[in-house]
N, C-alpha and C positions, 0 to 999 in steps of 0.2 A: 534146168533153171531153178533158182534158191525160192522157196516158200518167203511170201513178202508178209512182213507184220505192220502194222499201224499201229504205233504208240501214240494217247493220247495224250496231246501237251496241253492242261486248264492252267489257270491262273495260279500260282501256289502249288503245283506239282514239283517234287525236288528229289526225285527216285529215276529219273527219264535217264539219266548215265548209265547207271547201273543195269538198267533193263535193257536197253539198247545194246549193250556189251553181253549179257546173256544169250541174248536172240542170236547175234552175232557169231558168238563163240561157237554156237550150235549148230553152224551153214546156214541161217536165214538173213533175208534180206529185210532188216527192222529200218523205219523211217520215223522220224518224227511228225506227226499230225497238229498242228496248232490248231486250236477248236475256233479260232476268230477267224482261219483259213477256210476251215470248212463251214463256220457258220455264212460266209461271206460268198461260197459256191467255188473258192479257187480251188478247194482242194475236197477231196471226199474221205469221208469214214470206211466206207464199204466195198473199196476198191485193192482190200489185201487178203492174203488168205487167211491171218490170224488177226484181231484186235486185244488190244493189251492195253487197258488202263492201269498206271502204274500209283505207286504210291506219293503221297503230299499232304494238302492241308487246300486243295482245290477251292476258290472263294474267301480262304481264311477260314473254311469251315460253319461260316456264317449261317446260322438256321441249322445246325447241324452237320455234321460229316456228310460230305459226298451229296446234299439235300441240292443245292443250288446247280450241280454238273447234271445231276439224277433228274432235273425237272427238265435240262436241256435235251438230253435225250430221250425224254418221253414226249415233247413237242415239237420242236422246231427240226430235231433231228430222226424223228419216230422214226420214217420209212427207212432211212442209213440204217440206224441201229438192230432194225426187225432183221433186215438183211444180214446184218454181221453175227447173229444169235443162230444163222444156220451155216455157221464155222464154229472152230475152235474160239473161245474168249476166255481173257485171263485177268482178275482182278488181284492185284495185289493191293492191300490196306486200305488206305483210301480209295484205290480202284475199286474196291471189295464193296467199300460204302457204296460208291455209286450204281456198283452195278445189281447189289441188292434192291436200292430204292429205286431203280430204272425196271424193277419187274422182272431181273434176270433168273430168280429163284421162288416166284409164286408169290401166294400171300403167305401171312401169320408167321413172318420172319423178320427179326429186326437186329441192327446191331446200335448196342445202347451204351453211355459211359461206364467205364471200367469199373466192378464192385467196389474199388479200391478211392474211388473217385478223382482220380488223377493219372496223367502221363504214365507210362512204365517202362524201362529198358529192361530189357534182359538177352546180352548175348549170345548166348548157348541156349534158348529155349528148346524143348524136346520134343516133338511133335511125332503122332503112331499113325502113316496112314493106314486109313480105314479098311480091313480086309473084306470083300466082297464088291466095293466099287469099282468097276469096269470102267469107268471113264480113262480116254485116250490120254489126258493128263497122267495119268496114275499108273500105268502099263508097266508092271514090272516091279513095283516100289509096296505092293501089298504087303502089311504088317510090318514092314521097316521104320525102323524109328531115324527119323531126320533130324539136327539138330542147324538151327537157322535164330538171326534174331526175330526179339520182340522188341516193335516200341509202337505204341499207339495208347492212346487215354479211351478211344470209343469204339471198344472191340468186344463189346459183352455180347455173346450171341445168344439170342432167346428165341423161340420155336412153340406155336400151339400145336400142332401134330406133325409129328415125323412120319408117321406111318402112310398118312394118305396125300401128303405134299408133293411139289413140283419140286426138290430137292433131296439130296442124300448126302450123309457126313462124308467127306475126306479125311478131315486131319482130326485128331484129340490131342490134349495135349497127354503128355505120355504121362504115367505112376499117377493118374487121377488128381493132377494139379492144375487147377482152374486158375491160370494166372491173371486172365481179366474178370473171372464169374462165371464163364460162357455155360451155359445149360450144357447140361453132360459133357462138359471138358471139349464141347468143338470148337475147335482153331481153324476148319475149313469148310465148303461144302462144294459140290458141285449141283448142276443141274438135273433134272431126273434124266435126260438122254446124254449126259455127261460132258459134251460141249461145252457148256461152261462151268470158270473152276473160280471160284472163290477165295480167298485165307486174307488172314487179318496181319499173316506177321513176312518176314525177308528172307525168303530164300537167295533172293541177286544177290544179299550182300553176306553169305555164310564165308565160312575163311577156306571149308573145303569145296576145291570146285565140282567133283564129283554130286556134291549135296546141292552145291548154288547151280548146276545146270541140270538136274534130274527132270523136273515141271518142263523146263522150257525145251530140252530135248525130246521128249513126248510130245508136244504140244506142236513143234516144227514136222515131228514125224508123221503125226495124222495129217497135217495140210499136205505134205508132200505127193 
């Protein structure tokens, strides 16, 4: 049986097709879960092996990127979201903003407006996979440099205390380039247990199929 993936669709989500395709290409069974259907009880968020929150501009990024959607996950959908956190969870771009603000990575972390103060688009941003992070999402990728699109306006990562927190660095911008001004050049993080993985940029849009599918393949393998 194929591992199942719930891909959450919110008003303003716009990367769902690429995300569904990536999971399908690595042998999973992805299905779109509209937040309206989850809220009215006709669908559930926690009835799949993996939860993915894709990129876009949920609820128009009003009150800050991911703020409205994260509030739903912390209140009306809290029980279902908590159940999802016992399995692999992936948040990409706006999905990372949502997952972070919903508490996936503990306290003392934030995603702020880019240092340049505006949206930035770089088609081949280079990311180094953090050595020593044993998250299943990163299996076999330690130390590798992966190039995939950077496209966001509110992805400047900041933190208080990396050593004692509930998260671990997963990706850093290569060559010390801090494209959005992120502290330590951090471009992605995992939860301490490695099950949740959040990144601001878009592997699902990579031109190279091996890079495009690497994280998705690892997550599906972990859930199988």
